[in-house]
C-alpha positions, -999 to 999 in steps of 0.1 A, spaced: 498 258 235 510 288 258 541 287 234 517 290 203 500 321 218 537 338 223 552 330 193 542 332 157 530 299 144 551 297 112 583 305 130 575 280 159 573 252 131 606 265 113 622 266 148 610 230 160 616 215 123 579 209 119 565 212 86 539 241 83 505 232 81 490 228 47 452 222 36 463 186 26 465 179 66 428 194 71 397 178 61 382 202 32 349 202 16 342 230 -9 311 251 -8 310 257 -46 320 221 -61 329 214 -100 338 250 -105 367 258 -125 365 296 -124 351 317 -99 335 353 -107 337 382 -80 303 376 -69 308 338 -62 329 345 -31 318 359 2 332 336 29 367 331 27 365 299 47 340 280 69 352 259 101 340 233 124 361 229 151 358 209 186 379 210 220 400 181 223 415 176 260 446 164 251 452 182 221 433 215 224 413 230 196 410 205 169 396 212 134 373 188 119 364 202 87 371 232 66 349 245 40 361 265 12 352 283 -19 373 262 -42 403 242 -41 434 267 -29 452 258 -62 426 275 -83 415 301 -61 450 311 -40 442 351 -36 410 343 -17 425 314 2 432 316 38 468 303 52 460 271 71 479 283 99 456 313 99 428 292 104 445 272 132 451 303 150 413 313 146 402 280 161 424 287 191 409 320 196 372 306 198 378 277 218 404 283 243 382 303 267 352 276 266 372 246 281 361 256 316 326 263 311 312 235 293 283 231 319 276 269 314 271 268 276 234 273 271 221 268 236 242 283 210 265 316 218 281 340 195 315 355 195 330 381 170 368 385 162 381 416 144 416 402 136 434 427 113 467 411 119 458 384 97 434 406 75 401 387 82 372 390 106 355 359 124 320 353 132 320 320 159 290 301 172 299 280 200 276 251 213 279 217 231 268 181 222 263 150 249 292 126 245 297 95 266 287 88 302 272 124 307 300 143 293 301 173 268 321 182 240 321 218 228 321 226 194 327 261 174 315 269 138 335 297 125 328 320 94 359 334 82 355 369 60 382 392 44 387 420 69 374 445 39 340 431 43 335 440 78 312 471 72 290 450 50 287 423 71 281 441 105 250 454 87 238 419 81 253 403 113 218 399 130 204 383 102 234 359 96 237 348 131 197 341 130 200 320 101 234 300 114 216 294 145 187 279 126 208 259 104 228 244 133 198 238 154 180 220 127 203 202 107 231 196 128 226 194 169 190 186 162 196 157 137 225 143 159 204 141 190 174 127 173 198 97 161 218 91 192 197 65 204 196 46 172 232 52 157 260 37 173 295 49 174 311 77 190 301 117 191 330 122 165 321 95 143 282 107 143 293 142 135 311 132 105 281 112 93 258 141 95 284 166 79 276 155 45 242 163 47 252 196 67 272 207 40 242 207 14 223 232 37 254 251 42 259 256 5 223 272 5 228 292 33 261 310 14 245 310 -17 218 333 2 241 355 17 259 362 -16 226 371 -31 222 393 -1 254 410 -4 255 417 -42 219 422 -50 211 441 -22 190 474 -19 212 505 -21 215 525 10 195 556 -9 168 549 -34 158 575 -58 119 582 -61 126 582 -99 131 546 -99 100 537 -81 64 539 -84 60 570 -62 65 595 -91 38 581 -117 9 569 -92 -10 602 -93 -19 597 -131 -34 561 -123 -60 560 -99 -60 521 -97 -20 520 -93 -27 544 -62 -53 524 -47 -30 495 -50 -1 515 -36 -20 525 -6 -32 489 1 7 473 -7 23 501 16 -3 499 42 1 460 46 37 465 44 42 487 72 18 466 92 38 436 87 70 455 100 84 456 64 85 418 54 71 418 21 73 394 -9 67 410 -42 55 384 -71 51 388 -108 61 373 -140 82 404 -151 113 411 -133 119 448 -137 84 453 -126 90 433 -95 124 451 -89 109 483 -92 82 476 -69 108 464 -44 127 497 -49 91 514 -39 87 495 -8 122 500 -1 120 536 6 98 527 35 127 506 55 157 519 73 193 518 58 199 489 80 165 469 67 175 478 32 210 458 36 187 427 48 166 430 15 174 418 -19 163 423 -56 153 395 -80 181 379 -96 176 351 -123 197 317 -127 225 322 -148 231 285 -164 264 267 -161 288 261 -190 319 245 -194 342 274 -196 328 294 -169 301 288 -140 282 320 -129 265 328 -96 234 305 -84 198 311 -84 182 332 -57 148 342 -69 132 316 -43 119 329 -10 142 334 17 123 338 54 134 366 75 144 389 49 125 421 48 117 430 8 124 406 -16 110 392 -52 100 360 -66 94 353 -103 61 334 -108 58 303 -128 19 292 -141 4 311 -113 24 298 -84 51 315 -62 85 298 -60 78 291 -21 58 269 0 33 279 28 55 263 53 84 289 43 63 320 44 56 307 81 89 303 90 94 340 90 96 358 123 66 382 116 36 378 93 46 386 56 27 406 30 27 393 -8 21 417 -33 12 405 -67 20 429 -97 1 411 -123 -32 410 -107 -27 444 -83 -36 425 -54 -22 425 -17 -25 395 5 -12 386 40 -1 352 56 -19 362 89 -38 393 101 -36 388 138 2 392 150 -3 380 185 -19 346 172 8 344 146 37 348 171 19 322 195 18 294 167 56 299 163 62 298 197 44 265 202 61 251 170 95 259 184 83 243 218 74 209 198 107 210 180 128 209 210 105 181 228 114 162 194 150 167 199 149 162 237 170 130 246 153 126 280 119 120 261 113 81 266 110 61 233 74 49 237 61 85 241 78 91 208 63 62 191 30 69 202 34 108 189 46 93 157 15 70 153 -7 100 162 9 123 135 6 93 108 -33 94 114 -37 130 113 -40 148 78 -6 160 66 0 193 50 19 193 15 44 215 26 66 208 -6 39 224 -28 42 256 -41 14 280 -32 -8 303 -52 -21 336 -39 -54 323 -33 -43 305 -5 -37 337 13 -60 362 31 -67 390 7 -60 427 21 -95 438 7 -116 416 31 -100 432 60 -97 465 46 -125 480 64 -109 474 98 -72 476 89 -70 505 64 -45 535 75 -59 571 68 -21 581 79 -12 563 45 -36 577 25 -31 612 36 5 607 32 0 595 -6 -23 625 -13 -1 650 0 29 629 -19 10 636 -52 10 675 -50 50 677 -46 73 675 -78 91 645 -84 123 656 -90 154 668 -68 147 646 -41 119 662 -27 96 631 -27 125 609 -8 126 637 18 90 636 23 91 597 26 120 601 50 98 627 72 69 604 71 90 573 85 105 595 109 70 608 123 55 571 124 89 566 148 82 592 170 45 580 171 58 544 180 83 557 205 51 581 224 33 546 223 58 526 243 61 555 265 27 554 270 23 514 274 52 515 298 34 539 322 0 520 321 18 488 329 34 502 355 4 519 369 -16 485 367 12 467 386 9 488 414 -27 486 414 -25 448 413 -2 445 441 -26 466 462 -55 442 454 -34 414 464 -28 432 498 -65 434 501 -70 394 493 -47 388 520 -76 399 542 -95 372 534 -117 384 503 -124 360 478 -101 363 449 -118 369 414 -108 352 380 -73 357 369 -76 384 342 -60 382 309 -23 397 304 -37 424 283 -35 450 310 -39 481 285 -73 494 275 -73 495 234 -99 520 230 -86 544 258 -51 540 244 -62 550 208 -81 582 221 -52 595 242 -26 590 213 -52 604 188 -49 573 166 -82 574 144 -86 537 132 -71 501 140 -52 500 109 -30 531 120 -27 513 153 -13 484 136 13 506 119 22 520 150 26 483 170 50 474 141 71 501 147 69 498 185 75 462 186 108 470 170 114 493 200 101 475 228 96 435 224 65 420 233 43 452 223 20 430 205 11 411 235 6 439 259 -17 458 235 -38 431 218 -32 402 246 -19 366 243 -41 343 225 -32 314 247 -39 333 278 -72 346 265 -82 308 259 -70 300 294 -93 326 307 -123 315 291 -116 278 302 -114 289 340 -145 310 333 -161 279 322 -148 260 349 -164 285 373 -199 277 362 
């Protein structure tokens, strides 16, 4: 192993008379099966590896996923010895810290010598007799893709972690009490199902890479150059932009016309940062497979955690389910271009975040091997009696909360004044794009002021709480525990010159990106509010 680090692998095998490694010696699977010809937009990852640490042989490659067979796609294929070197890089330092691995840890390698970059995800699985095996899931890309990939690194890491937790680690832990065999055998049985989900993930990354929003969007290609002539369109844009900003830029645009949907995507894309535009995409339709050539896959379905994306409706239904919309990290806005309607998944952001946290805790308990079997059976029996949600059924707009019903409370004078001033400017020479950029910069500065105000208020409340605890030690009867909401919302709005709740929600969306948990500090945690109410009842 030390010799392999110091010498080139190809020279080493020649010196010792060992044949160089080949794909025939590796277990290969293909991300694009039954394809005879690859287009440029079919390929994103050069290879994907799943490796495990072996105490005798060191890093061992279990499976290699390629775009296609190396004989067909020789230019995009990575040399087998390079893949072995990548496996050594990711796992050589992990052998001595198996017990310290907590969840899924990420690594990134820039290997210009091999003309590749690698993004690794290291995790551990329970083996026999309380021991653990360390695995590494590695994405290999060409070195030329580093700039584009780093712009989407956070999104890719989030999706790969969800992929590994839900369809690999979680499934293996669920079946470890019922399935027999070693850990390696159970992993191999799970790989067939995991490969299908992996193909879906790679298709998503291809769609974001090649159908993403440009870094600069011209206002001439959006609705911001024609809205002043149509009062109905202006009202619709006011609602759409307000809800889009209040949901941190997570918006799904639906309609029956692809060009109309993409134009609205460009309009809302102006209200995103350049980095967020890299994690958005236009609608692109399915291109069917032929005998001579195979084109890229369909990507018009909804994908959680993208900022702005589009979906073509069919029969009045969106190409997504309610459970998919609820998988997003924050509530999502849905904009219907045919009906000029704006709807939201959930208006109360803290309640949405608390539901997601509770669902995540429930999933961890399901995959916890220490849970007794009779408790699991009891929970399964209760869940069978409970009414089941039809999560596989596509949803319509009527199942979401209309923005008009909450407009009185959540309307934003900031957005209304912005559109009024924008209509006075000429739609040429990039003037309106600059005005949008200045408006976004203003919102970010206001959000930064909000976070600084919030930090000072929390420090002041913390010091007063410490002084109160000192008084309680003198024998004074303690009062009921207050809610974690330490900041007076009305006082905050007055001192920061925020006119209404709608503007506050816009600024909170920006402030949450600067300082996490801002929503809970200003609006309160629903779970702790419920606990406070229960304690008050108990006091009576």
